[in-house]
C-alpha positions as CSV (number, residue, x, y, z in Angstrom):
1,X,-44.5,8.8,35.6
2,X,-46.9,5.2,36.2
3,X,-44.8,3.2,33.6
4,X,-41.7,5.4,33.1
5,X,-38.7,3.3,32.3
6,X,-35.3,4.6,33.2
7,X,-32.0,3.2,31.6
8,X,-28.6,2.6,33.6
9,X,-25.3,1.9,31.8
10,X,-22.3,0.9,33.6
11,X,-19.5,2.5,31.5
12,X,-16.8,2.7,34.3
13,X,-15.0,-0.3,33.4
14,X,-11.1,-0.3,32.0
15,X,-11.7,-2.7,29.8
16,X,-8.3,-3.6,30.1
17,X,-8.7,-7.0,27.3
18,X,-9.4,-5.0,24.2
19,X,-5.4,-3.9,24.7
20,X,-6.0,0.1,24.0
21,X,-4.5,2.7,26.0
22,X,-7.9,3.8,27.1
23,X,-10.9,2.1,28.2
24,X,-13.2,0.6,25.5
25,X,-15.9,2.5,25.8
26,X,-14.2,5.6,24.6
27,X,-12.8,3.9,21.9
28,X,-14.0,5.6,18.5
29,X,-15.6,3.5,15.9
30,X,-17.2,4.4,12.8
31,X,-16.9,8.0,13.7
32,X,-18.2,7.5,17.7
33,X,-17.3,6.3,20.4
34,X,-18.6,3.1,22.0
35,X,-20.8,5.0,24.6
36,X,-22.3,7.1,22.0
37,X,-23.6,4.4,20.2
38,X,-24.7,2.5,23.0
39,X,-26.5,5.6,24.6
40,X,-28.0,6.9,21.3
41,X,-29.7,4.2,20.5
42,X,-30.8,3.7,23.8
43,X,-32.1,7.3,24.1
44,X,-34.0,6.4,20.8
45,X,-36.2,3.9,22.4
46,X,-39.4,5.7,23.0
47,X,-39.9,4.1,26.0
48,X,-36.9,5.3,27.9
49,X,-37.3,8.4,30.2
50,X,-33.8,9.0,31.0
51,X,-30.5,7.4,31.5
52,X,-27.6,7.4,34.4
53,X,-24.4,6.2,33.1
54,X,-21.7,5.5,35.6
55,X,-18.5,6.7,34.3
56,X,-14.8,6.2,35.5
57,X,-14.3,8.2,39.0
58,X,-12.9,11.4,37.6
59,X,-15.0,11.8,34.8
60,X,-15.8,15.2,35.7
61,X,-12.5,16.4,34.6
62,X,-12.2,14.0,31.9
63,X,-12.4,16.0,28.6
64,X,-13.6,13.0,26.6
65,X,-16.4,12.1,28.9
66,X,-17.4,15.8,29.2
67,X,-17.8,15.6,25.3
68,X,-20.0,12.7,25.0
69,X,-22.2,13.8,27.8
70,X,-22.7,17.2,26.2
71,X,-23.5,15.2,22.9
72,X,-26.1,13.2,24.3
73,X,-27.8,15.9,26.3
74,X,-27.9,18.1,22.8
75,X,-29.2,14.9,20.7
76,X,-32.3,15.3,22.7
77,X,-34.6,16.5,25.4
78,X,-34.5,13.1,27.7
79,X,-32.6,13.7,30.6
80,X,-28.7,11.8,30.6
81,X,-27.3,11.9,34.3
82,X,-23.8,10.7,35.5
83,X,-22.5,9.2,38.5
84,X,-18.9,7.9,38.8
85,X,-19.1,4.4,39.2
86,X,-17.7,2.0,42.0
87,X,-15.4,-0.7,42.7
88,X,-17.3,-3.3,40.1
89,X,-20.0,-3.4,37.8
90,X,-22.4,-4.4,40.2
91,X,-21.0,-1.6,42.8
92,X,-21.9,0.9,39.6
93,X,-25.2,-0.4,38.8
94,X,-25.9,0.4,42.6
95,X,-24.6,4.0,42.5
96,X,-26.6,4.8,39.4
97,X,-30.0,2.8,40.3
98,X,-30.1,5.7,43.0
99,X,-30.2,8.4,40.8
100,X,-33.4,7.1,39.3
101,X,-36.2,9.7,39.8
102,X,-38.5,8.7,42.9
103,X,-41.7,6.9,41.3
104,X,-40.3,5.3,38.1
105,X,-41.3,1.9,37.6
106,X,-39.2,0.4,35.5
107,X,-35.3,0.1,35.0
108,X,-33.0,-1.5,32.3
109,X,-29.5,-2.2,32.6
110,X,-27.6,-2.2,29.6
111,X,-24.0,-2.6,28.9
112,X,-22.1,0.3,27.5
113,X,-20.3,-2.3,25.7
114,X,-23.1,-4.1,23.8
115,X,-24.1,-1.2,21.2
116,X,-25.4,-3.8,18.5
117,X,-28.6,-4.6,20.3
118,X,-32.1,-4.0,18.3
119,X,-35.2,-1.7,19.4
120,X,-37.1,-5.6,19.0
121,X,-34.9,-7.4,21.6
122,X,-35.7,-4.3,23.8
123,X,-39.3,-4.4,23.6
124,X,-39.3,-8.4,23.9
125,X,-37.7,-8.1,27.2
126,X,-39.8,-5.5,28.2
127,X,-42.8,-7.4,27.1
128,X,-41.6,-10.5,29.5
129,X,-40.7,-8.3,32.4
130,X,-44.4,-6.7,32.6
131,X,-45.3,-10.1,33.5
132,X,-43.1,-11.2,36.3
133,X,-41.6,-7.9,37.1
134,X,-38.1,-9.2,35.5
135,X,-36.7,-10.4,32.5
136,X,-33.1,-11.1,30.8
137,X,-32.5,-12.6,27.3
138,X,-29.9,-14.8,26.2
139,X,-28.5,-17.5,23.5
140,X,-27.9,-20.9,23.4
141,X,-24.1,-21.7,23.7
142,X,-23.4,-23.5,20.4
143,X,-19.8,-24.7,21.8
144,X,-19.5,-27.6,24.1
145,X,-19.1,-26.2,27.5
146,X,-16.7,-28.4,29.8
147,X,-15.3,-27.9,33.4
148,X,-11.5,-28.2,33.7
149,X,-9.2,-28.4,36.5
150,X,-7.5,-25.7,37.9
151,X,-4.2,-26.5,36.4
152,X,-6.5,-27.0,33.3
153,X,-4.9,-30.4,32.3
154,X,-7.5,-32.0,31.8
155,X,-11.7,-31.6,31.6
156,X,-13.3,-32.9,34.9
157,X,-16.9,-32.5,33.6
158,X,-19.1,-31.5,30.6
159,X,-22.4,-29.0,30.8
160,X,-25.4,-30.5,29.2
161,X,-26.2,-27.1,26.5
162,X,-30.0,-27.8,26.4
163,X,-30.5,-26.0,29.4
164,X,-27.8,-23.1,29.2
165,X,-27.7,-19.8,28.0
166,X,-25.6,-16.9,27.4
167,X,-26.9,-13.8,29.3
168,X,-26.9,-10.6,27.8
169,X,-28.4,-7.3,28.3
170,X,-30.9,-5.6,28.2
171,X,-32.4,-6.6,31.4
172,X,-35.4,-4.7,32.7
173,X,-36.6,-4.9,35.9
174,X,-38.9,-3.2,38.3
175,X,-37.2,-0.7,40.3
176,X,-38.1,-1.4,43.4
177,X,-37.2,-5.3,43.1
178,X,-33.7,-4.2,41.5
179,X,-33.3,-1.8,44.5
180,X,-33.8,-4.2,47.3
181,X,-31.9,-7.2,45.0
182,X,-28.8,-4.6,45.3
183,X,-29.4,-3.7,48.9
184,X,-29.6,-7.4,50.1
185,X,-26.5,-8.5,48.0
186,X,-24.5,-5.1,49.3
187,X,-25.6,-6.4,52.8
188,X,-25.0,-9.7,52.1
189,X,-21.5,-9.0,51.0
190,X,-22.1,-11.2,47.6
191,X,-20.8,-10.1,44.2
192,X,-22.8,-11.2,41.3
193,X,-21.9,-11.5,37.8
194,X,-25.0,-9.7,36.2
195,X,-28.5,-7.9,38.2
196,X,-30.5,-10.9,37.4
197,X,-28.4,-12.9,39.8
198,X,-29.0,-10.6,42.5
199,X,-33.0,-11.0,41.8
200,X,-32.8,-14.7,42.0
201,X,-31.2,-14.8,45.4
202,X,-34.5,-13.4,46.5
203,X,-36.2,-16.0,45.2
204,X,-38.0,-14.1,42.6
205,X,-39.3,-15.5,39.3
206,X,-36.5,-14.1,36.1
207,X,-38.2,-14.4,32.9
208,X,-36.0,-15.5,29.4
209,X,-36.3,-14.4,26.2
210,X,-34.3,-15.2,22.9
211,X,-31.1,-13.1,22.4
212,X,-29.7,-12.1,19.6
213,X,-26.3,-13.2,17.9
214,X,-24.9,-10.1,16.8
215,X,-25.8,-8.7,20.7
216,X,-21.9,-9.2,21.1
217,X,-20.2,-7.5,24.1
218,X,-17.3,-6.0,22.6
219,X,-13.9,-7.1,24.3
220,X,-10.9,-7.6,22.5
221,X,-9.8,-6.2,19.6
222,X,-11.4,-8.3,16.9
223,X,-14.6,-7.5,18.3
224,X,-14.2,-3.8,17.3
225,X,-13.5,-4.8,13.7
226,X,-16.8,-7.0,13.4
227,X,-18.5,-4.0,15.4
228,X,-17.2,-1.0,12.7
229,X,-18.4,-3.7,9.9
230,X,-21.8,-4.3,11.7
231,X,-22.4,-0.4,12.2
232,X,-21.6,0.2,8.9
233,X,-23.9,-2.0,7.1
234,X,-26.9,-1.7,9.6
235,X,-29.0,0.1,6.8
236,X,-28.1,-2.6,4.3
237,X,-29.0,-5.4,7.0
238,X,-31.9,-3.5,8.1
239,X,-33.7,-3.8,4.5
240,X,-32.3,-6.3,3.2
241,X,-35.1,-9.2,3.9
242,X,-36.5,-11.5,1.9
243,X,-40.0,-10.7,-0.1
244,X,-39.7,-7.3,0.5
245,X,-39.1,-4.2,-1.2
246,X,-39.5,0.0,-0.1
247,X,-41.5,2.1,-1.0
248,X,-41.9,6.0,-0.3
249,X,-45.5,7.8,0.4
250,X,-45.9,11.6,0.8
251,X,-48.4,13.4,2.5
252,X,-49.9,16.9,3.0
253,X,-52.1,18.9,5.2
254,X,-53.4,22.5,5.8
255,X,-56.1,23.7,8.2
256,X,-57.2,27.2,9.2
257,X,-56.2,29.0,12.4
258,X,-59.2,30.0,14.4
259,X,-60.1,31.4,17.4
260,X,-61.8,29.3,20.4
261,X,-59.6,26.2,19.8
262,X,-56.1,24.8,21.1
263,X,-53.2,24.9,18.9
264,X,-52.2,21.3,18.8
265,X,-49.0,20.1,16.0
266,X,-47.1,16.6,16.8
267,X,-49.3,15.7,19.6
268,X,-48.1,18.8,21.8
269,X,-50.5,21.8,22.8
270,X,-49.1,24.9,21.3
271,X,-49.4,28.3,23.6
272,X,-51.3,30.1,21.0
273,X,-54.1,32.5,20.6
274,X,-55.5,30.5,18.1
275,X,-55.9,26.9,17.4
276,X,-56.3,24.8,13.8
277,X,-60.1,24.2,12.7
278,X,-61.6,20.8,12.1
279,X,-63.7,17.7,12.7
280,X,-60.3,16.3,15.3
281,X,-58.0,18.4,17.0
282,X,-56.3,19.2,13.6
283,X,-53.1,18.2,14.1
284,X,-51.6,19.0,10.8
285,X,-48.5,17.6,10.9
286,X,-49.8,13.9,12.2
287,X,-52.6,13.9,9.5
288,X,-49.7,14.5,7.0
289,X,-47.8,11.8,8.4
290,X,-51.0,9.4,8.6
291,X,-51.4,10.0,5.1
292,X,-47.6,9.5,3.7
293,X,-47.7,6.2,5.5
294,X,-50.9,4.9,4.1
295,X,-49.7,6.5,0.5
296,X,-46.5,4.3,0.9
297,X,-48.8,1.0,1.7
298,X,-51.2,2.0,-1.2
299,X,-54.0,2.3,1.3
300,X,-55.6,5.3,0.4
301,X,-55.8,8.3,3.1
302,X,-56.6,9.0,6.3
303,X,-60.8,10.6,5.3
304,X,-61.0,7.1,4.0
305,X,-59.9,5.3,7.5
306,X,-61.4,8.7,10.1
307,X,-64.1,10.1,8.0
308,X,-64.7,13.9,8.8
309,X,-68.6,13.1,9.0
310,X,-68.1,10.4,11.7
311,X,-68.9,11.5,15.4
312,X,-66.7,8.7,16.8
313,X,-63.6,11.0,15.7
314,X,-65.4,14.3,16.6
315,X,-62.3,16.6,18.7
316,X,-60.4,13.0,18.5
317,X,-56.6,13.2,19.0
318,X,-54.9,12.9,15.8
319,X,-52.0,11.3,17.7
320,X,-54.2,8.9,18.8
321,X,-54.8,7.8,14.7
322,X,-51.5,7.6,13.7
323,X,-50.7,5.5,17.0
324,X,-53.5,3.1,15.1
325,X,-52.4,3.5,11.6
326,X,-49.0,2.3,13.2
327,X,-50.9,-0.7,14.2
328,X,-52.8,-1.1,11.1
329,X,-49.6,-1.5,8.5
330,X,-47.6,-3.1,10.5
331,X,-48.5,-6.5,9.3
332,X,-47.8,-5.5,5.8
333,X,-44.1,-3.9,6.4
334,X,-42.5,-1.5,8.8
335,X,-42.0,2.1,8.8
336,X,-37.9,3.2,8.5
337,X,-38.4,6.7,8.0
338,X,-40.1,9.8,8.2
339,X,-39.2,13.2,7.4
340,X,-41.9,15.9,8.1
341,X,-41.7,19.5,7.3
342,X,-44.5,22.5,9.0
343,X,-44.9,25.7,7.4
344,X,-46.2,28.4,9.7
345,X,-46.0,31.9,10.2
346,X,-46.4,31.7,13.8
347,X,-46.4,30.2,16.4
348,X,-42.8,29.1,16.5
349,X,-42.2,25.8,16.2
350,X,-38.7,25.2,17.3
351,X,-38.9,25.0,20.8
352,X,-41.5,22.0,20.4
353,X,-40.0,20.0,17.9
354,X,-37.8,17.1,19.7
355,X,-41.3,16.6,21.8
356,X,-43.2,16.1,18.7
357,X,-40.4,13.9,17.3
358,X,-40.8,12.3,20.8
359,X,-44.6,11.7,20.6
360,X,-44.6,10.4,17.1
361,X,-41.7,7.9,17.0
362,X,-43.8,6.4,20.2
363,X,-47.0,6.6,18.1
364,X,-45.5,4.9,15.4
365,X,-43.4,2.5,17.6
366,X,-39.8,3.5,15.8
367,X,-37.0,5.1,16.8
368,X,-36.7,8.4,17.6
369,X,-34.1,9.1,15.3
370,X,-35.9,7.6,12.5
371,X,-38.4,10.7,12.7
372,X,-37.2,14.1,11.3
373,X,-39.7,17.4,11.8
374,X,-38.5,20.6,10.7
375,X,-40.3,23.8,10.5
376,X,-40.1,26.8,7.8
377,X,-41.7,29.8,7.1
378,X,-43.5,31.4,4.7
379,X,-42.1,34.4,5.0
380,X,-45.4,36.4,5.0
381,X,-46.2,35.0,1.3
382,X,-50.1,34.3,0.8
383,X,-52.4,33.0,3.2
384,X,-50.0,30.9,5.6
385,X,-47.7,34.0,5.5
386,X,-50.6,36.0,6.5
387,X,-51.0,33.5,9.5
388,X,-54.5,31.8,8.1
389,X,-53.0,28.6,8.7
390,X,-50.5,26.0,9.1
391,X,-49.9,23.0,6.5
392,X,-47.5,20.0,6.8
393,X,-45.5,18.2,4.4
394,X,-44.3,14.4,4.9
395,X,-42.5,11.5,3.2
396,X,-42.8,8.4,4.7
397,X,-40.0,5.5,3.6
398,X,-41.3,2.0,4.8
399,X,-40.4,-1.6,4.0
400,X,-42.9,-3.5,2.2
401,X,-43.6,-7.6,2.6
402,X,-44.0,-9.1,-1.1
403,X,-42.1,-9.2,-3.9
404,X,-44.4,-5.8,-5.2
């Protein structure tokens, strides 16, 4: 749990400026509520171990809130906790903070009304936070900012834009630091506009990284129209890059089952009386994914990079090979999706598939929803049907830089 990170999502506001009859986080956009869009994206981050959502008081009796929580819990293996929010955003975050398990080092606070952030933004903020224990993101204002008289009849002064940013979330802090900052603010009766302000009051440095123009806070009715357009075009925008094209690679691997070996599939050690035979841990699923990715990038196969006779890879973890290959191809493009099928008569794979997806997404540094793992039985046909081995197939879709 040393480097675990939990996410706090304040979603207890009324959202009165949207003009809807219900809180904006419960408004359905492109088939899902805004809260689901945001929370699912946060949960898909491999670095996030669990989330705490602050919901409107009385949410336990609210059918829509219950449906959202049930849906989030069914879609993954990570804990999804919920707490009643407070009288303001700060109180909601502080309440959620109390539910983070002891020993967790990092927390990220992210607005429920910002579903359009990217994993890249999150990771840049996390990288900055690990240097000074606190980091936020923000964008430079493009409009001139002025202070007007309370009557709004005349201008009092104009702010220089050079040193200003418009703050966004995610914001990431050391758990203990944010806890102290909230406790001190509560003791002083201070209400801030964001969590970083509470940390600043302690005299602690807060790093800033460039935010994203599309990471808007959904606030007004017209924002929902923009959000829907961006969500529906996300796949198109994601691949619509200059000098690049999509490629697909296929991978296959099979290993015999023998006694005296651990059964490791997708980085998960599965309880079974036999394991897969091979030079490494013989993880067929990781091997098939490696070959699919290497094939998509025209970089040979796994044997080229990790020769079976090389003692450096004796009993090596195939999940580490997958991490290494992910790093190798990162300069040439990026992995869009992997779709895998395990073929095994036994043991049963289904109870372990979510953990496999977690491991693979973390190894490849991609969102979990870009990893598909399925299992099928050979129905007692052939050597696999007799339980003599296990096989795996994988198709990898990648985006390659260059013109092809």
